[in-house]
N, CA, C and O atoms as CSV, one atom per row, in Angstrom:
chain,resi,resn,atom,element,x,y,z
A,1,MET,N,N,132.142,-0.535,-204.655
A,1,MET,CA,C,132.581,-1.404,-203.578
A,1,MET,C,C,134.066,-1.186,-203.319
A,1,MET,O,O,134.851,-0.951,-204.238
A,2,VAL,N,N,134.424,-1.270,-202.062
A,2,VAL,CA,C,135.826,-1.231,-201.680
A,2,VAL,C,C,136.111,-2.478,-200.855
A,2,VAL,O,O,135.205,-3.081,-200.280
A,3,THR,N,N,137.377,-2.851,-200.807
A,3,THR,CA,C,137.787,-4.043,-200.075
A,3,THR,C,C,138.812,-3.660,-199.024
A,3,THR,O,O,139.714,-2.864,-199.287
A,4,ILE,N,N,138.673,-4.226,-197.832
A,4,ILE,CA,C,139.684,-4.046,-196.791
A,4,ILE,C,C,140.850,-4.959,-197.163
A,4,ILE,O,O,140.704,-6.181,-197.182
A,5,VAL,N,N,142.011,-4.363,-197.459
A,5,VAL,CA,C,143.150,-5.148,-197.932
A,5,VAL,C,C,144.261,-5.282,-196.898
A,5,VAL,O,O,145.139,-6.133,-197.041
A,6,ASN,N,N,144.233,-4.450,-195.857
A,6,ASN,CA,C,145.294,-4.507,-194.856
A,6,ASN,C,C,144.898,-3.647,-193.670
A,6,ASN,O,O,143.850,-3.001,-193.687
A,7,TYR,N,N,145.712,-3.638,-192.666
A,7,TYR,CA,C,145.546,-2.734,-191.530
A,7,TYR,C,C,146.933,-2.336,-191.057
A,7,TYR,O,O,147.909,-3.043,-191.307
A,8,LYS,N,N,147.016,-1.212,-190.379
A,8,LYS,CA,C,148.294,-0.747,-189.833
A,8,LYS,C,C,148.067,-0.122,-188.475
A,8,LYS,O,O,147.006,0.435,-188.193
A,9,GLU,N,N,149.075,-0.225,-187.647
A,9,GLU,CA,C,149.041,0.423,-186.351
A,9,GLU,C,C,149.617,1.826,-186.481
A,9,GLU,O,O,150.654,2.016,-187.116
A,10,ARG,N,N,148.958,2.798,-185.889
A,10,ARG,CA,C,149.421,4.184,-185.915
A,10,ARG,C,C,149.553,4.681,-184.485
A,10,ARG,O,O,148.949,4.128,-183.566
A,11,LEU,N,N,150.343,5.727,-184.308
A,11,LEU,CA,C,150.537,6.323,-182.986
A,11,LEU,C,C,149.923,7.700,-182.908
A,11,LEU,O,O,150.037,8.500,-183.837
A,12,LYS,N,N,149.268,7.971,-181.789
A,12,LYS,CA,C,148.754,9.308,-181.526
A,12,LYS,C,C,149.902,10.141,-180.953
A,12,LYS,O,O,150.951,9.605,-180.595
A,13,ASP,N,N,149.693,11.443,-180.870
A,13,ASP,CA,C,150.718,12.320,-180.305
A,13,ASP,C,C,151.059,11.956,-178.866
A,13,ASP,O,O,152.188,12.170,-178.425
A,14,ASP,N,N,150.088,11.405,-178.124
A,14,ASP,CA,C,150.335,11.053,-176.722
A,14,ASP,C,C,151.025,9.697,-176.568
A,14,ASP,O,O,151.265,9.248,-175.448
A,15,GLY,N,N,151.346,9.039,-177.700
A,15,GLY,CA,C,152.078,7.772,-177.664
A,15,GLY,C,C,151.201,6.534,-177.664
A,15,GLY,O,O,151.716,5.427,-177.822
A,16,THR,N,N,149.892,6.679,-177.491
A,16,THR,CA,C,149.012,5.518,-177.550
A,16,THR,C,C,148.783,5.129,-179.008
A,16,THR,O,O,148.895,5.955,-179.913
A,17,SER,N,N,148.464,3.868,-179.210
A,17,SER,CA,C,148.307,3.387,-180.590
A,17,SER,C,C,146.849,3.080,-180.910
A,17,SER,O,O,146.020,2.897,-180.019
A,18,PHE,N,N,146.567,3.030,-182.189
A,18,PHE,CA,C,145.259,2.643,-182.715
A,18,PHE,C,C,145.507,2.032,-184.087
A,18,PHE,O,O,146.614,2.113,-184.618
A,19,PHE,N,N,144.480,1.424,-184.655
A,19,PHE,CA,C,144.613,0.767,-185.955
A,19,PHE,C,C,143.794,1.486,-187.020
A,19,PHE,O,O,142.733,2.044,-186.739
A,20,VAL,N,N,144.305,1.459,-188.239
A,20,VAL,CA,C,143.568,1.954,-189.391
A,20,VAL,C,C,143.395,0.788,-190.358
A,20,VAL,O,O,144.263,-0.077,-190.474
A,21,LEU,N,N,142.260,0.782,-191.048
A,21,LEU,CA,C,142.010,-0.207,-192.088
A,21,LEU,C,C,142.395,0.405,-193.419
A,21,LEU,O,O,142.036,1.549,-193.701
A,22,GLU,N,N,143.120,-0.339,-194.241
A,22,GLU,CA,C,143.465,0.122,-195.583
A,22,GLU,C,C,142.412,-0.408,-196.554
A,22,GLU,O,O,142.185,-1.614,-196.653
A,23,LEU,N,N,141.779,0.517,-197.262
A,23,LEU,CA,C,140.731,0.184,-198.221
A,23,LEU,C,C,141.251,0.343,-199.634
A,23,LEU,O,O,142.075,1.217,-199.904
A,24,GLN,N,N,140.774,-0.497,-200.534
A,24,GLN,CA,C,141.178,-0.406,-201.934
A,24,GLN,C,C,139.953,-0.522,-202.820
A,24,GLN,O,O,139.107,-1.396,-202.629
A,25,GLY,N,N,139.871,0.379,-203.797
A,25,GLY,CA,C,138.781,0.338,-204.757
A,25,GLY,C,C,139.091,-0.649,-205.868
A,25,GLY,O,O,140.088,-1.369,-205.814
A,26,GLY,N,N,138.240,-0.677,-206.864
A,26,GLY,CA,C,138.438,-1.562,-208.010
A,26,GLY,C,C,139.572,-1.090,-208.899
A,26,GLY,O,O,140.157,-0.031,-208.673
A,27,ILE,N,N,139.870,-1.875,-209.896
A,27,ILE,CA,C,140.967,-1.572,-210.815
A,27,ILE,C,C,140.572,-0.421,-211.738
A,27,ILE,O,O,139.473,-0.401,-212.291
A,28,ASP,N,N,141.480,0.530,-211.893
A,28,ASP,CA,C,141.327,1.644,-212.832
A,28,ASP,C,C,142.437,1.546,-213.864
A,28,ASP,O,O,143.583,1.247,-213.529
A,29,MET,N,N,142.097,1.797,-215.102
A,29,MET,CA,C,143.110,1.840,-216.157
A,29,MET,C,C,143.525,3.300,-216.344
A,29,MET,O,O,142.686,4.166,-216.596
A,30,THR,N,N,144.814,3.559,-216.219
A,30,THR,CA,C,145.351,4.912,-216.305
A,30,THR,C,C,146.378,4.970,-217.422
A,30,THR,O,O,147.156,4.035,-217.608
A,31,GLN,N,N,146.379,6.075,-218.169
A,31,GLN,CA,C,147.324,6.233,-219.265
A,31,GLN,C,C,148.517,7.054,-218.791
A,31,GLN,O,O,148.353,8.120,-218.196
A,32,SER,N,N,149.710,6.549,-219.057
A,32,SER,CA,C,150.935,7.233,-218.683
A,32,SER,C,C,151.087,8.515,-219.494
A,32,SER,O,O,150.925,8.508,-220.714
A,33,LYS,N,N,151.400,9.619,-218.808
A,33,LYS,CA,C,151.642,10.885,-219.502
A,33,LYS,C,C,152.961,10.839,-220.277
A,33,LYS,O,O,153.133,11.560,-221.259
A,34,THR,N,N,153.881,9.996,-219.837
A,34,THR,CA,C,155.197,9.902,-220.476
A,34,THR,C,C,155.196,9.004,-221.701
A,34,THR,O,O,155.655,9.398,-222.773
A,35,THR,N,N,154.668,7.772,-221.531
A,35,THR,CA,C,154.756,6.793,-222.616
A,35,THR,C,C,153.466,6.630,-223.413
A,35,THR,O,O,153.493,6.120,-224.534
A,36,GLY,N,N,152.328,7.062,-222.842
A,36,GLY,CA,C,151.049,6.867,-223.509
A,36,GLY,C,C,150.478,5.468,-223.302
A,36,GLY,O,O,149.359,5.184,-223.731
A,37,MET,N,N,151.238,4.593,-222.647
A,37,MET,CA,C,150.790,3.225,-222.390
A,37,MET,C,C,149.833,3.214,-221.198
A,37,MET,O,O,149.919,4.067,-220.315
A,38,PHE,N,N,148.925,2.243,-221.182
A,38,PHE,CA,C,147.992,2.106,-220.074
A,38,PHE,C,C,148.561,1.158,-219.027
A,38,PHE,O,O,149.293,0.221,-219.348
A,39,TYR,N,N,148.214,1.416,-217.774
A,39,TYR,CA,C,148.582,0.520,-216.691
A,39,TYR,C,C,147.423,0.429,-215.708
A,39,TYR,O,O,146.595,1.334,-215.605
A,40,ALA,N,N,147.388,-0.690,-214.991
A,40,ALA,CA,C,146.325,-0.908,-214.010
A,40,ALA,C,C,146.763,-0.350,-212.660
A,40,ALA,O,O,147.907,-0.523,-212.241
A,41,THR,N,N,145.837,0.316,-211.994
A,41,THR,CA,C,146.101,0.861,-210.673
A,41,THR,C,C,144.817,0.771,-209.855
A,41,THR,O,O,143.755,0.464,-210.398
A,42,ALA,N,N,144.904,1.032,-208.580
A,42,ALA,CA,C,143.730,1.030,-207.714
A,42,ALA,C,C,143.873,2.139,-206.686
A,42,ALA,O,O,144.955,2.357,-206.141
A,43,LYS,N,N,142.793,2.828,-206.428
A,43,LYS,CA,C,142.803,3.893,-205.432
A,43,LYS,C,C,142.779,3.263,-204.043
A,43,LYS,O,O,142.101,2.262,-203.813
A,44,LYS,N,N,143.536,3.870,-203.114
A,44,LYS,CA,C,143.587,3.376,-201.743
A,44,LYS,C,C,143.352,4.512,-200.775
A,44,LYS,O,O,143.684,5.664,-201.054
A,45,ALA,N,N,142.777,4.179,-199.638
A,45,ALA,CA,C,142.563,5.140,-198.555
A,45,ALA,C,C,142.599,4.353,-197.249
A,45,ALA,O,O,142.445,3.132,-197.250
A,46,SER,N,N,142.802,5.047,-196.150
A,46,SER,CA,C,142.745,4.376,-194.853
A,46,SER,C,C,141.744,5.084,-193.953
A,46,SER,O,O,141.543,6.295,-194.043
A,47,ILE,N,N,141.118,4.289,-193.077
A,47,ILE,CA,C,140.150,4.843,-192.132
A,47,ILE,C,C,140.507,4.347,-190.727
A,47,ILE,O,O,140.895,3.192,-190.553
A,48,PRO,N,N,140.374,5.222,-189.731
A,48,PRO,CA,C,140.681,4.808,-188.365
A,48,PRO,C,C,139.607,3.868,-187.816
A,48,PRO,O,O,138.460,3.903,-188.261
A,49,THR,N,N,139.981,3.038,-186.858
A,49,THR,CA,C,139.037,2.114,-186.238
A,49,THR,C,C,139.174,2.167,-184.723
A,49,THR,O,O,140.119,2.741,-184.181
A,50,THR,N,N,138.220,1.564,-184.072
A,50,THR,CA,C,138.302,1.335,-182.627
A,50,THR,C,C,138.591,-0.138,-182.364
A,50,THR,O,O,138.557,-0.577,-181.215
A,51,PHE,N,N,138.876,-0.912,-183.420
A,51,PHE,CA,C,139.067,-2.354,-183.311
A,51,PHE,C,C,140.455,-2.703,-182.793
A,51,PHE,O,O,141.405,-1.932,-182.930
A,52,ASN,N,N,140.545,-3.895,-182.192
A,52,ASN,CA,C,141.862,-4.408,-181.811
A,52,ASN,C,C,142.498,-5.092,-183.023
A,52,ASN,O,O,141.868,-5.218,-184.073
A,53,GLU,N,N,143.738,-5.528,-182.873
A,53,GLU,CA,C,144.471,-6.094,-184.008
A,53,GLU,C,C,143.825,-7.371,-184.532
A,53,GLU,O,O,143.786,-7.589,-185.743
A,54,THR,N,N,143.318,-8.219,-183.636
A,54,THR,CA,C,142.696,-9.469,-184.059
A,54,THR,C,C,141.471,-9.205,-184.945
A,54,THR,O,O,141.274,-9.877,-185.958
A,55,THR,N,N,140.658,-8.229,-184.558
A,55,THR,CA,C,139.475,-7.883,-185.354
A,55,THR,C,C,139.886,-7.328,-186.701
A,55,THR,O,O,139.318,-7.710,-187.724
A,56,CYS,N,N,140.868,-6.428,-186.723
A,56,CYS,CA,C,141.346,-5.861,-187.996
A,56,CYS,C,C,141.846,-6.956,-188.922
A,56,CYS,O,O,141.550,-6.952,-190.117
A,57,GLN,N,N,142.602,-7.891,-188.370
A,57,GLN,CA,C,143.139,-8.989,-189.174
A,57,GLN,C,C,141.999,-9.819,-189.774
A,57,GLN,O,O,142.079,-10.240,-190.928
A,58,GLY,N,N,140.944,-10.053,-188.994
A,58,GLY,CA,C,139.808,-10.836,-189.465
A,58,GLY,C,C,138.967,-10.129,-190.517
A,58,GLY,O,O,138.220,-10.776,-191.250
A,59,LEU,N,N,139.082,-8.806,-190.599
A,59,LEU,CA,C,138.300,-8.041,-191.568
A,59,LEU,C,C,138.934,-7.982,-192.961
A,59,LEU,O,O,138.276,-7.567,-193.915
A,60,ILE,N,N,140.186,-8.385,-193.090
A,60,ILE,CA,C,140.847,-8.356,-194.402
A,60,ILE,C,C,140.052,-9.217,-195.389
A,60,ILE,O,O,139.722,-10.369,-195.108
A,61,GLY,N,N,139.759,-8.635,-196.534
A,61,GLY,CA,C,138.970,-9.308,-197.561
A,61,GLY,C,C,137.506,-8.911,-197.547
A,61,GLY,O,O,136.778,-9.205,-198.495
A,62,THR,N,N,137.059,-8.244,-196.482
A,62,THR,CA,C,135.671,-7.806,-196.393
A,62,THR,C,C,135.408,-6.687,-197.386
A,62,THR,O,O,136.225,-5.778,-197.530
A,63,GLN,N,N,134.272,-6.747,-198.072
A,63,GLN,CA,C,133.889,-5.694,-199.007
A,63,GLN,C,C,132.847,-4.797,-198.368
A,63,GLN,O,O,131.957,-5.263,-197.657
A,64,LEU,N,N,132.971,-3.496,-198.631
A,64,LEU,CA,C,132.057,-2.488,-198.096
A,64,LEU,C,C,131.442,-1.701,-199.238
A,64,LEU,O,O,132.073,-1.495,-200.275
A,65,GLU,N,N,130.213,-1.264,-199.043
A,65,GLU,CA,C,129.602,-0.342,-199.999
A,65,GLU,C,C,130.386,0.961,-199.961
A,65,GLU,O,O,130.880,1.353,-198.904
A,66,GLY,N,N,130.506,1.623,-201.077
A,66,GLY,CA,C,131.162,2.917,-201.119
A,66,GLY,C,C,132.241,2.965,-202.178
A,66,GLY,O,O,132.365,2.074,-203.019
A,67,SER,N,N,133.021,4.039,-202.110
A,67,SER,CA,C,134.071,4.255,-203.096
A,67,SER,C,C,135.181,5.091,-202.475
A,67,SER,O,O,135.046,5.620,-201.371
A,68,ILE,N,N,136.264,5.195,-203.201
A,68,ILE,CA,C,137.378,6.043,-202.790
A,68,ILE,C,C,137.425,7.197,-203.773
A,68,ILE,O,O,137.535,6.998,-204.983
A,69,ILE,N,N,137.341,8.408,-203.238
A,69,ILE,CA,C,137.255,9.585,-204.098
A,69,ILE,C,C,138.409,10.542,-203.819
A,69,ILE,O,O,138.987,10.554,-202.732
A,70,LYS,N,N,138.722,11.332,-204.821
A,70,LYS,CA,C,139.783,12.336,-204.741
A,70,LYS,C,C,139.191,13.627,-204.177
A,70,LYS,O,O,138.178,14.125,-204.668
A,71,VAL,N,N,139.839,14.161,-203.135
A,71,VAL,CA,C,139.387,15.389,-202.497
A,71,VAL,C,C,140.559,16.361,-202.433
A,71,VAL,O,O,141.658,15.993,-202.019
A,72,ASP,N,N,140.319,17.598,-202.844
A,72,ASP,CA,C,141.365,18.611,-202.775
A,72,ASP,C,C,141.785,18.841,-201.331
A,72,ASP,O,O,140.966,18.739,-200.417
A,73,SER,N,N,143.072,19.153,-201.124
A,73,SER,CA,C,143.591,19.408,-199.788
A,73,SER,C,C,144.668,20.483,-199.861
A,73,SER,O,O,145.042,20.939,-200.942
A,74,GLU,N,N,145.148,20.870,-198.712
A,74,GLU,CA,C,146.287,21.777,-198.669
A,74,GLU,C,C,147.480,21.040,-199.281
A,74,GLU,O,O,147.610,19.833,-199.079
A,75,PRO,N,N,148.342,21.718,-200.012
A,75,PRO,CA,C,149.513,21.049,-200.603
A,75,PRO,C,C,150.402,20.422,-199.522
A,75,PRO,O,O,150.572,20.977,-198.436
A,76,TYR,N,N,150.956,19.265,-199.844
A,76,TYR,CA,C,151.879,18.568,-198.940
A,76,TYR,C,C,152.904,17.805,-199.764
A,76,TYR,O,O,152.669,17.479,-200.927
A,77,GLU,N,N,154.041,17.529,-199.145
A,77,GLU,CA,C,155.118,16.797,-199.821
A,77,GLU,C,C,154.882,15.303,-199.678
A,77,GLU,O,O,154.447,14.825,-198.629
A,78,TYR,N,N,155.175,14.570,-200.751
A,78,TYR,CA,C,155.009,13.124,-200.765
A,78,TYR,C,C,156.241,12.519,-201.440
A,78,TYR,O,O,156.696,13.012,-202.472
A,79,VAL,N,N,156.772,11.453,-200.853
A,79,VAL,CA,C,157.941,10.782,-201.431
A,79,VAL,C,C,157.476,9.489,-202.093
A,79,VAL,O,O,156.837,8.652,-201.455
A,80,ILE,N,N,157.800,9.331,-203.374
A,80,ILE,CA,C,157.477,8.111,-204.111
A,80,ILE,C,C,158.474,7.043,-203.669
A,80,ILE,O,O,159.676,7.166,-203.906
A,81,GLU,N,N,157.960,5.989,-203.020
A,81,GLU,CA,C,158.824,4.968,-202.430
A,81,GLU,C,C,159.774,4.323,-203.437
A,81,GLU,O,O,160.947,4.109,-203.134
A,82,GLU,N,N,159.275,4.015,-204.624
A,82,GLU,CA,C,160.071,3.283,-205.612
A,82,GLU,C,C,161.269,4.091,-206.117
A,82,GLU,O,O,162.324,3.525,-206.401
A,83,THR,N,N,161.107,5.418,-206.228
A,83,THR,CA,C,162.163,6.233,-206.832
A,83,THR,C,C,162.841,7.175,-205.853
A,83,THR,O,O,163.932,7.675,-206.127
A,84,GLY,N,N,162.204,7.423,-204.709
A,84,GLY,CA,C,162.740,8.383,-203.753
A,84,GLY,C,C,162.442,9.831,-204.143
A,84,GLY,O,O,162.830,10.761,-203.436
A,85,GLU,N,N,161.751,10.017,-205.269
A,85,GLU,CA,C,161.422,11.361,-205.746
A,85,GLU,C,C,160.407,12.014,-204.815
A,85,GLU,O,O,159.436,11.376,-204.407
A,86,GLU,N,N,160.627,13.284,-204.479
A,86,GLU,CA,C,159.702,14.044,-203.641
A,86,GLU,C,C,158.852,14.933,-204.539
A,86,GLU,O,O,159.371,15.696,-205.354
A,87,ILE,N,N,157.533,14.818,-204.377
A,87,ILE,CA,C,156.623,15.616,-205.193
A,87,ILE,C,C,155.657,16.369,-204.282
A,87,ILE,O,O,155.501,16.027,-203.110
A,88,LEU,N,N,155.016,17.389,-204.827
A,88,LEU,CA,C,154.028,18.173,-204.094
A,88,LEU,C,C,152.637,17.775,-204.582
A,88,LEU,O,O,152.347,17.847,-205.776
A,89,LEU,N,N,151.777,17.355,-203.649
A,89,LEU,CA,C,150.412,16.975,-203.987
A,89,LEU,C,C,149.433,17.931,-203.327
A,89,LEU,O,O,149.740,18.525,-202.293
A,90,ALA,N,N,148.263,18.079,-203.919
A,90,ALA,CA,C,147.227,18.944,-203.356
A,90,ALA,C,C,145.879,18.218,-203.349
A,90,ALA,O,O,144.827,18.830,-203.539
A,91,HIS,N,N,145.934,16.900,-203.126
A,91,HIS,CA,C,144.721,16.103,-203.027
A,91,HIS,C,C,144.989,14.891,-202.132
A,91,HIS,O,O,146.134,14.523,-201.872
A,92,ARG,N,N,143.917,14.301,-201.683
A,92,ARG,CA,C,143.984,13.066,-200.904
A,92,ARG,C,C,142.890,12.140,-201.417
A,92,ARG,O,O,141.892,12.591,-201.981
A,93,TRP,N,N,143.086,10.850,-201.218
A,93,TRP,CA,C,142.069,9.865,-201.546
A,93,TRP,C,C,141.376,9.495,-200.246
A,93,TRP,O,O,142.038,9.087,-199.291
A,94,VAL,N,N,140.051,9.631,-200.189
A,94,VAL,CA,C,139.294,9.361,-198.977
A,94,VAL,C,C,138.143,8.417,-199.275
A,94,VAL,O,O,137.642,8.362,-200.398
A,95,TYR,N,N,137.733,7.680,-198.264
A,95,TYR,CA,C,136.601,6.772,-198.386
A,95,TYR,C,C,135.293,7.557,-198.316
A,95,TYR,O,O,135.133,8.443,-197.477
A,96,SER,N,N,134.373,7.223,-199.198
A,96,SER,CA,C,133.022,7.765,-199.183
A,96,SER,C,C,132.058,6.584,-199.130
A,96,SER,O,O,132.205,5.643,-199.911
A,97,PRO,N,N,131.081,6.608,-198.233
A,97,PRO,CA,C,130.136,5.491,-198.175
A,97,PRO,C,C,129.214,5.421,-199.395
A,97,PRO,O,O,128.490,4.440,-199.569
A,98,GLU,N,N,129.237,6.448,-200.231
A,98,GLU,CA,C,128.404,6.478,-201.438
A,98,GLU,C,C,129.117,5.764,-202.587
A,98,GLU,O,O,130.333,5.896,-202.727
A,99,PRO,N,N,128.384,5.009,-203.412
A,99,PRO,CA,C,128.999,4.428,-204.613
A,99,PRO,C,C,129.589,5.541,-205.490
A,99,PRO,O,O,129.072,6.658,-205.498
A,100,GLN,N,N,130.640,5.253,-206.208
A,100,GLN,CA,C,131.378,6.260,-206.978
A,100,GLN,C,C,130.513,7.038,-207.957
A,100,GLN,O,O,130.710,8.242,-208.120
A,101,ASP,N,N,129.571,6.389,-208.606
A,101,ASP,CA,C,128.777,7.058,-209.632
A,101,ASP,C,C,127.467,7.631,-209.120
A,101,ASP,O,O,126.656,8.113,-209.911
A,102,SER,N,N,127.241,7.587,-207.797
A,102,SER,CA,C,125.980,8.114,-207.279
A,102,SER,C,C,126.003,9.639,-207.320
A,102,SER,O,O,127.072,10.237,-207.196
A,103,PRO,N,N,124.857,10.276,-207.491
A,103,PRO,CA,C,124.813,11.744,-207.552
A,103,PRO,C,C,125.385,12.405,-206.304
A,103,PRO,O,O,126.043,13.440,-206.411
A,104,SER,N,N,125.149,11.830,-205.112
A,104,SER,CA,C,125.663,12.469,-203.896
A,104,SER,C,C,127.175,12.331,-203.788
A,104,SER,O,O,127.830,13.233,-203.266
A,105,ALA,N,N,127.749,11.231,-204.265
A,105,ALA,CA,C,129.211,11.097,-204.242
A,105,ALA,C,C,129.836,12.103,-205.190
A,105,ALA,O,O,130.844,12.727,-204.859
A,106,LEU,N,N,129.242,12.265,-206.372
A,106,LEU,CA,C,129.774,13.229,-207.327
A,106,LEU,C,C,129.624,14.653,-206.795
A,106,LEU,O,O,130.501,15.491,-207.004
A,107,GLN,N,N,128.520,14.926,-206.112
A,107,GLN,CA,C,128.308,16.252,-205.529
A,107,GLN,C,C,129.323,16.498,-204.418
A,107,GLN,O,O,129.917,17.574,-204.355
A,108,ASN,N,N,129.531,15.512,-203.539
A,108,ASN,CA,C,130.493,15.664,-202.452
A,108,ASN,C,C,131.904,15.869,-202.965
A,108,ASN,O,O,132.681,16.618,-202.372
A,109,LYS,N,N,132.237,15.216,-204.051
A,109,LYS,CA,C,133.577,15.322,-204.617
A,109,LYS,C,C,133.916,16.762,-204.980
A,109,LYS,O,O,135.062,17.186,-204.830
A,110,ASP,N,N,132.932,17.513,-205.454
A,110,ASP,CA,C,133.157,18.884,-205.881
A,110,ASP,C,C,132.703,19.913,-204.856
A,110,ASP,O,O,132.797,21.115,-205.101
A,111,SER,N,N,132.215,19.454,-203.721
A,111,SER,CA,C,131.638,20.365,-202.734
A,111,SER,C,C,132.672,20.817,-201.723
A,111,SER,O,O,133.543,20.040,-201.329
A,112,ASN,N,N,132.582,22.067,-201.302
A,112,ASN,CA,C,133.436,22.565,-200.240
A,112,ASN,C,C,132.944,22.103,-198.881
A,112,ASN,O,O,133.609,22.351,-197.874
A,113,GLU,N,N,131.799,21.437,-198.823
A,113,GLU,CA,C,131.241,20.993,-197.562
A,113,GLU,C,C,131.580,19.542,-197.260
A,113,GLU,O,O,131.102,19.001,-196.263
A,114,PHE,N,N,132.386,18.897,-198.089
A,114,PHE,CA,C,132.716,17.502,-197.877
A,114,PHE,C,C,133.616,17.371,-196.662
A,114,PHE,O,O,134.681,17.985,-196.609
A,115,SER,N,N,133.203,16.590,-195.701
A,115,SER,CA,C,133.977,16.369,-194.490
A,115,SER,C,C,134.715,15.050,-194.625
A,115,SER,O,O,134.113,14.038,-194.984
A,116,SER,N,N,135.981,15.047,-194.350
A,116,SER,CA,C,136.748,13.817,-194.431
A,116,SER,C,C,137.680,13.716,-193.243
A,116,SER,O,O,137.997,14.713,-192.593
A,117,THR,N,N,138.110,12.510,-192.972
A,117,THR,CA,C,139.109,12.289,-191.944
A,117,THR,C,C,140.406,11.976,-192.662
A,117,THR,O,O,140.483,11.030,-193.446
A,118,ILE,N,N,141.412,12.770,-192.391
A,118,ILE,CA,C,142.685,12.620,-193.074
A,118,ILE,C,C,143.695,12.038,-192.099
A,118,ILE,O,O,143.850,12.529,-190.981
A,119,MET,N,N,144.377,10.993,-192.530
A,119,MET,CA,C,145.378,10.361,-191.695
A,119,MET,C,C,146.754,10.589,-192.289
A,119,MET,O,O,146.974,10.373,-193.481
A,120,LYS,N,N,147.665,11.021,-191.460
A,120,LYS,CA,C,149.069,11.077,-191.844
A,120,LYS,C,C,149.741,9.923,-191.121
A,120,LYS,O,O,149.369,9.629,-189.985
A,121,PRO,N,N,150.726,9.250,-191.736
A,121,PRO,CA,C,151.379,8.125,-191.073
A,121,PRO,C,C,151.901,8.540,-189.699
A,121,PRO,O,O,152.506,9.599,-189.533
A,122,ASN,N,N,151.648,7.669,-188.721
A,122,ASN,CA,C,152.127,7.856,-187.350
A,122,ASN,C,C,151.745,9.198,-186.756
A,122,ASN,O,O,152.571,9.856,-186.124
A,123,SER,N,N,150.508,9.608,-186.952
A,123,SER,CA,C,150.067,10.879,-186.395
A,123,SER,C,C,148.639,10.774,-185.898
A,123,SER,O,O,148.004,9.727,-186.015
A,124,THR,N,N,148.148,11.849,-185.352
A,124,THR,CA,C,146.785,11.878,-184.858
A,124,THR,C,C,145.820,12.144,-185.989
A,124,THR,O,O,146.215,12.470,-187.108
A,125,LEU,N,N,144.558,12.000,-185.677
A,125,LEU,CA,C,143.519,12.282,-186.663
A,125,LEU,C,C,143.439,13.761,-186.926
A,125,LEU,O,O,143.575,14.568,-186.007
A,126,GLU,N,N,143.222,14.120,-188.153
A,126,GLU,CA,C,142.939,15.500,-188.524
A,126,GLU,C,C,141.597,15.502,-189.211
A,126,GLU,O,O,141.410,14.805,-190.208
A,127,HIS,N,N,140.656,16.275,-188.694
A,127,HIS,CA,C,139.374,16.381,-189.372
A,127,HIS,C,C,139.480,17.563,-190.317
A,127,HIS,O,O,139.826,18.673,-189.913
A,128,SER,N,N,139.181,17.312,-191.556
A,128,SER,CA,C,139.357,18.337,-192.574
A,128,SER,C,C,138.038,18.620,-193.251
A,128,SER,O,O,137.327,17.697,-193.648
A,129,PHE,N,N,137.709,19.881,-193.385
A,129,PHE,CA,C,136.549,20.272,-194.155
A,129,PHE,C,C,137.071,20.991,-195.390
A,129,PHE,O,O,137.510,22.140,-195.342
A,130,VAL,N,N,137.001,20.259,-196.500
A,130,VAL,CA,C,137.595,20.776,-197.719
A,130,VAL,C,C,136.544,21.379,-198.596
A,130,VAL,O,O,136.854,21.873,-199.680
């Protein structure tokens, strides 16, 4: 299950706007590579909508079937907001309508045929076949 936790307005290249829903999965316990201590985190992804702002606002808190999965992508630069550090990533977190432990979700995660919609902040949609 994933939960709609927020929404944001984005701009297309032509200057028109649309909204994306921010989805969040359940809590994951992750071990720090530096300290060895565990911390709680949650995977997040965003999906584009055709909804207006009022509808997006009303959807916050709604739970959907599915999961957020890691999908390989072309390398890109990412800035960690808290530290300002710039790092290179080669994956994205995307929404999958399949539950995380289902055989088809696991197959899609490792498949080159997985189709996803990738959103960059303030940009147009990019359809990616990874």
